[in-house]
C-alpha positions as CSV (number, residue, x, y, z in Angstrom):
1,M,175.5,-12.5,22.0
2,T,178.0,-10.4,20.0
3,T,176.8,-8.2,17.3
4,V,179.4,-7.0,14.8
5,S,179.0,-3.5,13.6
6,P,178.1,-3.1,9.9
7,L,180.3,-0.1,9.8
8,S,183.3,-2.1,10.9
9,I,182.5,-4.7,8.4
10,A,182.4,-2.1,5.6
11,L,185.6,-0.6,6.8
12,T,187.4,-4.0,6.5
13,G,186.2,-4.2,2.9
14,L,187.7,-0.8,2.2
15,K,191.0,-1.9,3.8
16,V,191.1,-5.1,1.7
17,A,190.3,-3.1,-1.4
18,Q,193.1,-0.6,-0.6
19,A,195.6,-3.5,-0.1
20,Q,194.5,-5.2,-3.3
21,L,194.9,-1.9,-5.1
22,A,198.4,-1.5,-3.8
23,V,199.4,-5.1,-5.0
24,T,197.8,-4.6,-8.4
25,S,199.5,-1.2,-8.8
26,N,202.8,-2.7,-8.0
27,N,202.2,-5.5,-10.5
28,I,201.4,-2.9,-13.2
29,A,204.5,-0.8,-12.3
30,N,206.8,-3.8,-12.6
31,V,205.4,-5.3,-15.8
32,S,208.8,-4.9,-17.5
33,T,211.0,-5.6,-14.4
34,D,213.3,-8.5,-15.0
35,G,212.6,-11.4,-12.7
36,Y,209.4,-9.9,-11.3
37,S,206.6,-12.3,-10.8
38,R,202.9,-11.5,-10.5
39,K,201.7,-11.0,-6.9
40,I,198.4,-12.1,-5.6
41,L,196.8,-10.8,-2.3
42,H,195.0,-13.5,-0.4
43,Q,192.0,-12.4,1.7
44,T,190.0,-14.3,4.2
45,T,186.8,-13.8,6.1
46,A,187.1,-12.3,9.6
47,V,185.1,-14.2,12.2
48,I,184.4,-12.9,15.7
49,A,182.7,-15.3,18.2
50,G,181.5,-17.3,15.3
51,E,179.9,-14.4,13.5
52,G,181.2,-12.9,10.2
53,A,183.1,-9.7,10.8
54,G,184.0,-8.7,7.3
55,A,187.2,-9.5,5.4
56,Q,190.9,-9.4,6.4
57,V,194.1,-9.0,4.4
58,G,196.1,-12.2,4.0
59,N,199.6,-12.9,2.6
60,I,200.9,-11.6,-0.6
61,A,201.8,-14.7,-2.7
62,R,203.6,-15.2,-6.0
63,R,202.1,-17.0,-9.0
64,I,205.0,-19.4,-9.9
65,N,205.2,-22.7,-11.7
66,D,208.1,-24.4,-9.9
67,I,208.5,-27.2,-12.4
68,L,208.6,-24.8,-15.3
69,V,211.2,-22.6,-13.4
70,K,213.5,-25.6,-12.9
71,D,213.3,-26.7,-16.5
72,Y,214.0,-23.1,-17.6
73,R,217.1,-22.8,-15.4
74,T,218.4,-26.2,-16.6
75,Q,218.0,-25.1,-20.2
76,L,219.5,-21.7,-19.5
77,S,222.6,-23.4,-18.1
78,L,222.8,-25.6,-21.2
79,T,222.5,-22.8,-23.8
80,T,224.9,-20.6,-21.9
81,G,227.5,-23.3,-22.1
82,L,226.9,-23.9,-25.8
83,Q,227.2,-20.2,-26.5
84,V,230.5,-20.0,-24.7
85,R,231.7,-23.0,-26.7
86,A,230.5,-21.3,-29.9
87,N,232.5,-18.2,-29.2
88,Y,235.7,-20.3,-29.0
89,M,234.8,-22.6,-31.9
90,N,234.3,-19.5,-34.1
91,K,237.9,-18.4,-33.4
92,I,239.1,-21.8,-34.6
93,Q,237.1,-21.5,-37.8
94,E,238.6,-18.1,-38.4
95,L,242.0,-19.8,-38.4
96,H,240.8,-22.3,-41.0
97,G,239.0,-19.7,-43.1
98,P,236.2,-20.5,-45.5
99,P,236.7,-23.6,-47.7
100,D,237.0,-21.6,-50.9
101,A,239.7,-19.4,-49.4
102,E,242.1,-22.4,-49.2
103,Q,243.9,-21.0,-46.1
104,A,243.6,-24.0,-43.8
105,I,246.8,-25.8,-42.8
106,S,245.9,-28.7,-45.0
107,N,246.1,-26.4,-48.0
108,D,249.6,-25.2,-47.0
109,I,250.8,-28.9,-46.7
110,A,249.3,-29.6,-50.2
111,R,251.2,-26.6,-51.6
112,L,254.4,-27.8,-50.0
113,K,254.0,-31.2,-51.7
114,D,253.3,-29.6,-55.0
115,S,256.5,-27.5,-54.7
116,F,258.4,-30.7,-54.2
117,A,256.8,-32.2,-57.3
118,Q,257.9,-29.2,-59.3
119,L,261.4,-29.5,-58.0
120,A,261.5,-33.2,-59.0
121,N,261.2,-32.0,-62.7
122,A,264.2,-29.7,-62.4
123,P,266.3,-30.7,-59.3
124,E,269.0,-28.0,-59.9
125,N,266.6,-25.2,-60.6
126,P,267.4,-22.5,-57.9
127,Y,263.9,-21.0,-58.1
128,S,262.3,-24.4,-57.5
129,L,264.6,-25.0,-54.5
130,S,263.7,-21.6,-53.0
131,D,260.0,-22.2,-53.6
132,V,260.2,-25.5,-51.6
133,Y,262.1,-23.7,-48.8
134,N,259.6,-20.8,-48.7
135,K,256.6,-23.2,-48.7
136,A,258.2,-25.1,-45.8
137,K,258.6,-21.9,-43.8
138,K,255.0,-21.1,-44.5
139,V,253.9,-24.5,-43.1
140,V,256.0,-23.8,-40.0
141,E,254.4,-20.4,-39.6
142,R,250.9,-22.0,-39.9
143,F,251.6,-24.6,-37.3
144,E,253.1,-22.0,-34.9
145,N,250.2,-19.6,-35.4
146,F,247.6,-22.3,-34.8
147,S,249.4,-23.7,-31.7
148,D,250.0,-20.2,-30.2
149,T,246.3,-19.3,-30.8
150,L,245.2,-22.5,-29.0
151,T,247.5,-21.5,-26.1
152,E,246.0,-18.0,-26.0
153,M,242.5,-19.4,-26.0
154,R,243.3,-21.7,-23.1
155,N,244.6,-18.8,-21.1
156,S,241.6,-16.7,-22.1
157,A,239.3,-19.6,-20.9
158,Q,241.1,-19.4,-17.6
159,S,240.5,-15.7,-17.3
160,E,236.8,-16.3,-17.9
161,M,236.8,-19.2,-15.4
162,S,238.2,-16.7,-12.8
163,Q,235.4,-14.2,-13.6
164,S,232.8,-16.9,-13.5
165,V,234.0,-18.1,-10.1
166,S,233.8,-14.5,-8.8
167,T,230.3,-14.2,-10.2
168,I,229.3,-17.5,-8.5
169,N,230.6,-16.3,-5.2
170,S,228.8,-13.0,-5.4
171,L,225.5,-14.7,-6.3
172,S,225.9,-17.3,-3.6
173,E,226.4,-14.5,-1.0
174,Q,223.4,-12.7,-2.3
175,I,221.2,-15.9,-2.2
176,A,222.4,-16.6,1.4
177,E,221.6,-13.1,2.5
178,L,218.1,-13.3,0.9
179,N,217.6,-16.7,2.5
180,Q,218.3,-15.2,5.9
181,S,215.9,-12.3,5.4
182,I,213.2,-14.6,4.0
183,K,213.6,-17.0,6.9
184,V,213.1,-14.2,9.4
185,A,210.2,-12.7,7.6
186,T,208.5,-16.1,7.2
187,S,208.8,-16.7,11.0
188,Q,207.3,-13.3,11.7
189,N,204.5,-13.9,9.1
190,R,205.7,-10.9,7.0
191,P,205.5,-10.7,3.2
192,T,208.4,-12.4,1.4
193,A,207.3,-12.4,-2.2
194,D,209.5,-9.6,-3.4
195,M,212.6,-11.0,-1.7
196,E,211.8,-14.4,-3.3
197,D,211.7,-12.7,-6.7
198,Q,215.2,-11.3,-6.0
199,R,216.4,-14.7,-4.8
200,D,215.0,-16.4,-7.9
201,L,216.7,-13.8,-10.1
202,A,220.0,-14.6,-8.4
203,V,219.5,-18.3,-8.8
204,R,218.7,-17.7,-12.5
205,E,222.0,-15.8,-13.0
206,L,223.8,-18.5,-11.0
207,A,222.3,-21.2,-13.4
208,K,224.1,-19.4,-16.3
209,E,227.4,-20.1,-14.5
210,V,226.8,-23.7,-13.4
211,D,224.0,-26.1,-13.6
212,V,222.2,-26.0,-10.3
213,S,219.7,-28.1,-8.3
214,Y,217.9,-26.9,-5.2
215,F,215.1,-27.6,-2.7
216,R,213.0,-25.4,-0.3
217,T,213.0,-26.0,3.5
218,D,210.0,-25.5,5.8
219,A,211.5,-22.2,6.8
220,N,211.3,-21.1,3.1
221,V,215.1,-21.3,2.7
222,L,216.2,-22.3,-0.8
223,V,219.2,-24.7,-0.6
224,V,221.2,-24.3,-3.8
225,M,223.6,-27.0,-5.0
226,T,225.5,-28.0,-8.0
227,R,223.9,-30.7,-10.2
228,N,226.1,-33.2,-8.5
229,G,224.8,-32.2,-5.1
230,Q,227.7,-29.9,-3.8
231,L,226.2,-27.2,-1.6
232,L,226.6,-23.6,-2.9
233,A,224.4,-21.6,-0.6
234,D,221.6,-21.9,2.1
235,T,221.7,-19.3,4.9
236,Q,225.5,-19.2,4.4
237,P,227.4,-19.2,1.1
238,V,230.1,-21.8,0.3
239,K,233.0,-20.1,-1.4
240,M,234.4,-21.3,-4.6
241,Y,238.2,-20.9,-5.3
242,F,240.2,-20.7,-8.5
243,T,243.6,-19.2,-9.2
244,P,244.6,-19.1,-12.8
245,V,248.2,-19.8,-13.8
246,A,249.7,-19.4,-17.3
247,V,249.3,-22.5,-19.3
248,G,251.1,-23.7,-22.4
249,P,251.0,-26.7,-24.7
250,G,252.6,-28.9,-22.0
251,S,250.2,-27.7,-19.2
252,Y,247.4,-30.0,-18.2
253,Y,244.9,-30.6,-15.4
254,P,245.5,-31.6,-12.7
255,A,249.3,-31.6,-12.9
256,S,250.0,-28.1,-14.0
257,A,246.6,-26.4,-14.5
258,N,244.7,-25.5,-11.4
259,A,241.4,-26.9,-10.3
260,V,238.2,-25.1,-9.3
261,R,237.6,-26.0,-5.7
262,L,234.6,-25.5,-3.4
263,G,234.9,-24.7,0.3
264,N,238.7,-24.6,0.6
265,P,241.4,-23.5,-1.9
266,T,243.5,-26.6,-1.4
267,T,241.4,-29.4,0.1
268,G,237.9,-28.4,-1.1
269,V,235.8,-30.4,-3.5
270,D,237.4,-30.4,-7.0
271,L,234.6,-29.4,-9.4
272,T,236.8,-29.1,-12.5
273,A,236.3,-32.6,-14.0
274,E,232.6,-32.9,-13.0
275,A,230.8,-33.8,-16.2
276,T,227.6,-32.3,-14.7
277,L,229.1,-28.9,-13.8
278,G,227.5,-27.3,-16.8
279,G,226.9,-23.6,-17.5
280,R,229.6,-21.2,-18.4
281,L,232.1,-22.5,-15.9
282,G,231.7,-26.1,-16.9
283,E,232.2,-25.4,-20.6
284,L,235.2,-23.3,-19.9
285,C,236.8,-26.1,-18.0
286,T,236.0,-28.5,-20.9
287,L,237.6,-26.1,-23.4
288,R,240.7,-25.6,-21.3
289,D,241.3,-29.2,-20.4
290,E,239.8,-31.3,-23.2
291,T,238.7,-29.5,-26.4
292,L,241.6,-27.2,-27.0
293,P,244.3,-29.6,-25.8
294,T,242.9,-32.2,-28.2
295,Y,243.2,-29.8,-31.1
296,Q,246.8,-29.1,-29.9
297,A,247.5,-32.8,-29.8
298,Q,246.2,-33.1,-33.4
299,M,248.6,-30.4,-34.5
300,D,251.5,-31.9,-32.6
301,E,250.8,-35.4,-34.1
302,M,250.6,-34.0,-37.6
303,A,253.8,-31.9,-37.3
304,H,255.8,-34.7,-35.7
305,K,254.8,-37.3,-38.3
306,M,255.5,-34.9,-41.1
307,A,259.0,-34.3,-39.7
308,T,259.8,-38.0,-39.0
309,R,258.4,-39.2,-42.3
310,M,260.6,-36.8,-44.3
311,D,263.6,-37.7,-42.1
312,A,263.0,-41.4,-42.8
313,Q,263.5,-40.6,-46.5
314,G,266.8,-38.8,-45.8
315,L,265.6,-35.2,-45.5
316,R,265.4,-33.7,-42.1
317,L,263.4,-30.7,-43.1
318,F,261.5,-29.8,-39.9
319,T,263.2,-29.9,-36.5
320,M,263.5,-28.3,-33.1
321,P,265.7,-25.2,-33.0
322,D,268.7,-27.4,-32.1
323,G,268.2,-29.5,-35.3
324,T,266.7,-32.5,-33.6
325,I,263.3,-34.2,-33.8
326,P,261.6,-35.3,-30.6
327,A,261.5,-39.0,-29.9
328,D,258.4,-40.9,-31.1
329,N,256.5,-40.7,-27.9
330,P,253.4,-38.4,-27.6
331,Q,254.6,-36.8,-24.4
332,N,258.0,-36.0,-26.0
333,Y,256.6,-34.1,-28.9
334,V,253.9,-32.1,-27.0
335,G,254.2,-28.5,-28.3
336,F,256.3,-29.5,-31.3
337,S,253.9,-27.8,-33.7
338,S,254.7,-24.5,-31.9
339,D,258.5,-25.1,-31.6
340,M,259.1,-26.6,-35.0
341,I,261.3,-24.7,-37.5
342,V,263.0,-25.4,-40.8
343,N,266.2,-27.3,-40.1
344,P,269.0,-24.7,-39.5
345,A,271.3,-26.8,-41.7
346,I,268.9,-26.4,-44.6
347,T,268.5,-22.7,-43.9
348,S,272.3,-22.4,-44.3
349,D,272.4,-24.5,-47.4
350,I,269.0,-25.0,-49.2
351,T,270.6,-27.4,-51.7
352,L,270.3,-30.0,-49.0
353,I,266.6,-30.1,-49.9
354,R,267.8,-32.0,-53.1
355,K,270.9,-33.7,-51.7
356,G,269.4,-34.8,-48.4
357,T,270.6,-34.2,-44.8
358,N,272.0,-37.7,-44.3
359,P,275.9,-37.4,-44.4
360,A,276.0,-40.9,-46.0
361,S,273.6,-39.9,-48.8
362,T,274.4,-41.3,-52.2
363,V,272.2,-38.9,-54.2
364,Q,274.1,-37.7,-57.2
365,D,274.2,-34.2,-58.6
366,G,271.2,-33.4,-60.7
367,S,269.3,-36.5,-59.4
368,N,265.8,-36.2,-58.2
369,E,265.9,-39.4,-56.3
370,L,265.4,-38.0,-52.8
371,I,262.8,-35.5,-54.0
372,R,260.9,-38.3,-55.6
373,K,260.9,-40.2,-52.4
374,I,259.6,-37.2,-50.5
375,V,256.7,-36.8,-52.9
376,E,255.8,-40.5,-53.2
377,F,256.7,-41.8,-49.7
378,A,256.9,-39.0,-47.1
379,F,253.7,-37.4,-48.4
380,G,252.1,-40.8,-49.4
381,S,250.7,-43.6,-47.3
382,V,253.6,-46.0,-48.0
383,D,256.7,-45.6,-45.9
384,H,259.0,-47.8,-47.9
385,Q,259.3,-51.1,-49.7
386,E,261.0,-54.2,-48.4
387,A,262.0,-57.4,-50.0
388,R,261.2,-60.4,-47.8
389,G,261.9,-64.0,-48.4
390,T,260.0,-67.0,-47.1
391,V,262.8,-69.7,-47.1
392,D,265.0,-70.2,-44.1
393,I,268.6,-69.9,-45.1
394,S,270.1,-69.6,-41.6
395,Q,270.7,-73.3,-41.1
396,T,273.6,-74.1,-38.9
397,L,275.2,-77.6,-39.2
398,P,278.6,-78.9,-38.3
399,S,279.5,-77.3,-41.6
400,V,277.4,-74.4,-42.7
401,P,275.6,-75.4,-45.9
402,T,276.0,-73.4,-49.1
403,L,273.1,-71.6,-50.7
404,F,273.5,-74.1,-53.6
405,T,272.7,-76.8,-51.1
406,T,270.0,-75.0,-49.1
407,L,268.1,-73.7,-52.1
408,G,269.0,-76.4,-54.6
409,L,270.7,-73.9,-56.9
410,T,273.0,-74.7,-59.7
411,G,274.9,-72.9,-62.3
412,R,273.8,-72.8,-65.9
413,A,275.6,-72.9,-69.2
414,R,273.6,-71.9,-72.2
415,V,274.5,-72.2,-75.9
416,L,272.3,-70.3,-78.2
417,G,272.6,-71.3,-81.9
418,D,272.8,-68.5,-84.5
419,A,271.3,-70.4,-87.5
420,N,267.8,-71.4,-88.4
421,V,268.2,-75.1,-88.1
422,A,264.5,-75.7,-88.7
423,A,265.0,-74.6,-92.3
424,L,267.2,-77.6,-92.9
425,S,264.9,-80.5,-93.5
426,P,266.5,-82.9,-93.6
427,L,269.8,-81.8,-92.1
428,D,271.8,-83.4,-94.8
429,S,270.2,-81.1,-97.4
430,S,273.0,-78.8,-96.4
431,P,276.1,-79.1,-98.7
432,F,278.3,-79.1,-95.5
433,I,276.5,-82.1,-94.1
434,E,277.3,-85.1,-96.3
435,S,274.4,-87.1,-97.5
436,G,274.5,-90.8,-97.0
437,T,277.2,-90.6,-94.3
438,N,276.9,-90.3,-90.6
439,D,278.5,-87.0,-89.6
440,T,279.2,-86.6,-85.9
441,F,280.1,-84.0,-83.3
442,T,280.7,-84.3,-79.6
443,L,279.0,-82.8,-76.5
444,Q,280.5,-82.8,-73.0
445,V,278.9,-81.5,-69.7
446,G,281.3,-80.7,-67.0
447,A,284.0,-83.3,-66.4
448,A,281.8,-86.2,-67.5
449,P,282.9,-88.2,-70.6
450,A,281.9,-86.6,-73.9
451,S,279.1,-88.1,-75.9
452,T,279.0,-88.4,-79.7
453,I,276.0,-87.1,-81.5
454,T,275.5,-88.7,-84.9
455,I,273.5,-87.1,-87.8
456,T,272.0,-89.9,-89.8
457,A,270.8,-89.7,-93.3
458,G,267.5,-87.8,-93.6
459,M,267.6,-86.7,-89.9
460,T,265.3,-83.8,-89.2
461,P,266.1,-80.9,-86.8
462,N,263.5,-82.3,-84.3
463,Q,265.2,-85.7,-84.5
464,L,268.5,-84.1,-83.8
465,V,267.0,-82.4,-80.6
466,S,265.8,-85.8,-79.6
467,A,269.1,-87.5,-80.1
468,I,270.9,-84.9,-78.0
469,N,268.2,-85.2,-75.2
470,V,268.8,-89.0,-75.2
471,A,272.4,-88.4,-74.3
472,F,271.7,-85.4,-72.1
473,P,268.1,-85.3,-70.9
474,G,266.5,-81.9,-71.3
475,M,269.5,-80.2,-72.8
476,A,268.3,-79.4,-76.3
477,Q,265.3,-77.5,-77.8
478,L,264.5,-75.4,-80.8
479,G,263.9,-71.7,-80.2
480,T,261.1,-69.6,-81.7
481,G,263.5,-68.7,-84.6
482,G,264.3,-72.3,-85.3
483,E,267.7,-71.9,-83.5
484,L,269.2,-74.7,-81.5
485,I,269.4,-74.0,-77.8
486,L,271.6,-76.1,-75.4
487,T,271.4,-75.7,-71.6
488,A,273.1,-77.6,-68.8
489,N,274.0,-77.0,-65.1
490,E,277.8,-77.2,-65.9
491,D,280.2,-76.2,-68.6
492,I,279.2,-77.3,-72.1
493,T,282.0,-78.4,-74.4
494,I,281.4,-78.8,-78.2
495,G,283.8,-80.9,-80.3
496,G,283.8,-81.0,-84.2
497,G,283.9,-84.8,-84.8
498,T,283.5,-85.7,-88.5
499,L,281.1,-82.9,-89.1
500,G,283.8,-80.2,-89.1
501,A,283.6,-76.5,-88.5
502,N,281.4,-75.8,-91.6
503,G,278.9,-78.5,-90.6
504,L,278.7,-77.1,-87.0
505,R,278.2,-73.6,-88.4
506,E,275.2,-74.9,-90.4
507,L,273.8,-76.0,-87.0
508,G,274.6,-72.5,-85.6
509,L,277.3,-74.0,-83.3
510,E,281.1,-73.8,-83.0
511,T,283.6,-75.8,-81.1
512,G,284.7,-74.6,-77.7
513,V,283.6,-74.4,-74.1
514,T,280.6,-72.4,-72.8
515,A,281.2,-71.9,-69.1
516,A,278.3,-72.3,-66.7
517,E,277.2,-69.0,-65.1
518,N,276.3,-68.8,-61.4
519,P,272.8,-67.9,-60.3
520,S,272.3,-64.2,-60.1
521,F,269.7,-61.4,-59.6
522,Q,269.8,-57.7,-60.0
523,I,268.9,-55.1,-57.3
524,A,268.6,-51.3,-57.2
525,L,267.6,-48.7,-54.6
526,G,264.9,-46.5,-56.1
527,N,265.9,-45.3,-59.6
528,N,269.6,-46.1,-59.1
529,S,271.4,-48.4,-61.6
530,L,270.9,-52.1,-61.2
531,T,273.6,-54.1,-59.4
532,T,274.1,-57.8,-60.2
533,I,274.4,-60.2,-57.2
534,E,276.0,-63.5,-58.2
535,I,275.7,-66.6,-56.0
536,T,278.7,-68.9,-56.3
537,P,278.7,-72.6,-55.4
538,T,280.6,-71.9,-52.2
539,E,278.6,-69.0,-50.8
540,T,276.5,-69.1,-47.7
541,A,273.8,-66.7,-46.3
542,A,276.5,-64.6,-44.7
543,T,278.3,-63.9,-47.9
544,L,275.0,-63.1,-49.7
545,L,274.2,-60.6,-46.9
546,A,277.6,-59.0,-47.2
547,K,277.2,-58.5,-51.0
548,I,273.8,-56.8,-50.6
549,N,275.0,-54.7,-47.7
550,A,277.9,-53.4,-49.8
551,I,275.3,-51.5,-51.9
552,A,274.9,-48.1,-50.4
553,G,271.5,-47.4,-48.9
554,L,270.4,-51.1,-48.5
555,D,270.3,-53.1,-45.3
556,A,270.1,-56.9,-45.7
557,S,269.5,-59.2,-42.7
558,L,267.8,-62.4,-41.8
559,T,264.3,-62.3,-40.2
560,L,264.0,-63.3,-36.6
561,P,262.4,-65.8,-36.2
562,G,262.4,-67.4,-39.6
563,G,265.9,-66.9,-40.9
564,A,264.5,-65.6,-44.3
565,L,266.2,-62.9,-46.3
566,L,265.0,-59.3,-45.6
567,I,266.2,-56.3,-47.6
568,V,265.2,-52.8,-46.4
569,P,266.2,-49.3,-47.7
570,E,268.1,-47.4,-45.0
571,D,266.5,-44.1,-45.9
572,G,263.1,-45.3,-47.1
573,G,262.0,-45.5,-50.7
574,D,261.5,-48.4,-53.1
575,I,263.5,-51.4,-54.2
576,T,263.8,-52.9,-57.7
577,L,264.6,-56.6,-58.0
578,V,265.1,-58.6,-61.3
579,D,265.5,-62.3,-61.0
580,G,268.2,-63.8,-63.2
581,L,269.8,-67.1,-64.1
582,N,268.3,-70.1,-62.4
583,G,265.9,-67.9,-60.5
584,P,267.6,-67.4,-57.1
585,L,265.0,-64.9,-56.0
586,N,262.3,-67.4,-56.7
587,A,264.2,-70.0,-54.8
588,L,264.5,-67.6,-51.8
589,G,260.8,-66.9,-52.0
590,V,261.5,-63.1,-52.2
591,V,258.6,-60.8,-52.7
592,V,258.7,-57.0,-52.7
593,N,256.0,-55.5,-50.4
594,D,254.8,-51.9,-49.7
595,I,255.1,-51.1,-46.0
596,E,252.7,-48.5,-44.9
597,H,253.6,-45.7,-42.5
598,A,252.9,-46.4,-38.8
599,G,249.4,-45.0,-38.3
600,F,248.8,-41.7,-36.7
601,R,248.2,-42.1,-33.0
602,I,244.6,-41.8,-31.9
603,T,244.8,-42.3,-28.1
604,G,247.4,-41.6,-25.5
605,L,248.0,-38.1,-26.8
606,G,248.8,-34.9,-24.9
607,P,251.1,-34.1,-22.0
608,G,249.0,-36.3,-19.7
609,G,248.6,-39.1,-22.2
610,N,244.9,-39.0,-21.8
611,L,243.6,-37.4,-24.9
612,N,241.9,-39.0,-27.9
613,G,242.8,-37.3,-31.3
614,Q,239.4,-38.4,-32.8
615,I,240.9,-39.0,-36.2
616,Q,240.3,-42.6,-37.1
617,T,241.3,-43.0,-40.8
618,G,243.8,-41.7,-43.3
619,N,247.5,-42.5,-43.3
620,S,249.0,-39.7,-45.4
621,I,250.0,-36.3,-44.0
622,H,247.6,-34.4,-46.1
623,D,244.7,-36.8,-45.3
624,Y,245.3,-36.4,-41.6
625,A,245.5,-32.6,-42.0
626,T,242.3,-32.5,-44.0
627,Q,240.5,-34.7,-41.4
628,A,241.8,-32.6,-38.5
629,V,240.4,-29.5,-40.1
630,S,237.1,-31.4,-40.8
631,V,236.8,-32.7,-37.3
632,Q,237.3,-29.2,-35.8
633,S,234.9,-27.7,-38.3
634,L,232.3,-30.4,-37.6
635,D,232.7,-29.7,-33.9
636,A,231.8,-26.1,-34.5
637,T,228.9,-26.9,-36.9
638,N,227.4,-29.5,-34.5
639,N,227.7,-27.0,-31.6
640,D,226.0,-24.3,-33.7
641,V,223.1,-26.7,-34.5
642,S,222.8,-27.7,-30.9
643,L,222.9,-24.1,-29.8
644,S,220.2,-23.1,-32.2
645,T,217.9,-26.0,-31.2
646,E,218.5,-25.6,-27.5
647,D,218.1,-21.8,-27.5
648,N,214.8,-22.1,-29.3
649,Y,213.6,-24.4,-26.6
650,R,214.9,-22.0,-23.9
651,A,213.0,-19.2,-25.6
652,A,209.9,-21.3,-25.6
653,L,210.3,-22.1,-21.9
654,E,210.9,-18.4,-21.2
655,K,207.7,-17.4,-23.0
656,Q,205.8,-20.1,-21.2
657,L,207.2,-18.9,-17.9
658,L,206.4,-15.3,-18.5
659,D,202.9,-16.2,-19.6
660,S,202.3,-18.2,-16.4
661,S,204.2,-16.1,-13.9
662,G,204.6,-12.7,-15.4
663,V,202.3,-9.7,-15.2
664,N,199.5,-9.5,-17.8
665,L,198.2,-5.9,-18.2
666,D,194.8,-6.9,-19.4
667,E,194.4,-9.2,-16.4
668,E,195.5,-6.5,-14.0
669,M,193.2,-3.8,-15.6
670,A,190.2,-6.2,-15.3
671,L,191.2,-6.8,-11.6
672,L,191.3,-3.0,-11.1
673,V,187.7,-2.7,-12.2
674,S,186.7,-5.5,-9.8
675,I,188.6,-3.8,-6.9
676,Q,187.0,-0.5,-7.8
677,T,183.5,-2.0,-7.7
678,A,184.2,-3.7,-4.4
679,Y,185.6,-0.5,-3.0
680,N,182.6,1.6,-4.1
681,A,180.3,-1.0,-2.6
682,S,182.1,-0.9,0.7
683,A,182.1,2.9,0.7
684,R,178.4,3.0,-0.1
685,T,177.8,0.7,2.9
686,V,179.7,3.1,5.1
687,G,177.6,6.0,3.8
688,V,174.3,4.2,4.4
689,V,175.4,3.2,7.9
690,Q,176.5,6.8,8.6
691,Q,173.1,8.1,7.4
692,M,171.2,5.7,9.6
693,L,173.3,6.8,12.6
694,D,172.6,10.4,11.8
695,E,168.9,9.8,11.7
696,L,169.0,7.8,14.9
697,M,170.8,10.7,16.7
698,N,168.3,13.2,15.3
699,T,165.4,11.2,16.6
700,I,166.9,10.9,20.1
701,R,167.5,14.6,20.2
């Protein structure tokens, strides 16, 4: 039978108390140490040959809530990314300025439009011309400044990406080294709690850079990965690579902006486009490759449409330095907002702002026609007006039909009497129309035989109209002033008969031939003078087109398919049409329509053709500019709201984590009292045993 010495038992109690005191003292000393977690000393009962032999010191363990730690690290990654984004968004908002400052690019565009409107009131005013020119230069400067700032921000994001990659590599190495040390210590049953704290602190800092996932092996090795499962560190680190190169408006990932790679600088896993990368690095990649290029695309789209819409009205105000405007393809005008200048030709001669830059311009001195088009059309939602018919006049037969045949047109002769015939009732009440006799006069239409119109005794004006219409259906009527009106499709010839000149004069008529007029209409470009287009009996669609195309600034053609008449201004603007004799425009089915500008592009933007401009509505330049500013401001506002919300949640998780895993001084002080009590008791036991031994030895002696 083995008997355990009471003295040895008491001594084990003292050793355990001393160990507990060391752990508690360490907890108290590190109460403010970042990343330190509360340590707990485990103790067990010592047993020798089945008999209790006191207490023995166990492992030092950490009090950690792993689920809470994971949630906190995920939230830390999210809020760090949002904070990075906020820093960049704030720079964008500084460019726009506060709303009441009216310093956004949309305000400069509005001021340019206003200056054109002022110039329209006094086209020759040199001050107004200079004001338009200066406002145009200001718009150019605003576009250039905005675009250059975006480029600077993209390069700044790359610099931060490089710093982030260096931080990640350093932390991965640190985690790997700690994993090795912890693995060895675990295998040798040595304490690892403090090293695990250091490892957790490194993982926490790593979570700021990228969103991480991890698991713990049986050897107490923490395997750290990206959220998408790419290994970053276990007992060996996996190096991350990124080499920044200068980027401009035309640079884009992956063609000309380098990727972030893991494991190998050329063949390693590309992390750049991973939506789950998260953290500082993930947000910097998004800013460089998506957010800031999208804003650049918005500026380029706005600048290009402003230049092309003015050019379509005959004023090439904004160009590249060589005086050209890039082709209407998003990839062709990437960076145009940065390169755009006021047309050098206008800089040399600012009167071109009023005259236009088209060499074939027909704008007269002192006219505001071009300026009016800029205000109403270039800055408006309508690009131009077009006159479009609905009747096919392109028929081709063995002999091309005339428009008279195709449209059923005819000429028209019209005789308008100049006397109030209605006042003569009956007609023979006039002294020049003999009472009781049948006075006559003749009417002839074209080459047909003449017809004699007889005025009978007591005939009223209405009866005269009826008599004429019997001979020539539909020819005669009384006007609103009682005047006699005669119309026919061919020449009208009036003969005196027995009525004589005085009698005819009583009817408001006179002898002679009234020639039939051909159908006609009037047309004008903008506010120019109206031009009469006459359609003769022998004309075809080709001759009609030739007459219209002879008017400077108008382009007439036949629609394909359809063969209908189409009239379009060559330099934009509006069309005035007035239908004339026999209504040829009505016969052609011509209607003047507003043609809106081609909409601003939404998709397919940027150098890679993969960006979405996000602006869905609005067709005028100012509307687009206003919405671009609003979209960018809304992005910043939404990010600020998300940052505030998510950071509050992060702070709540951090507090909960500290409460559960951190050192509580009250708790430690209470534990000190307990340790002291246990220590005193064990010491008292040792003293009692020593006293008993002394008494035993004295007895023996």
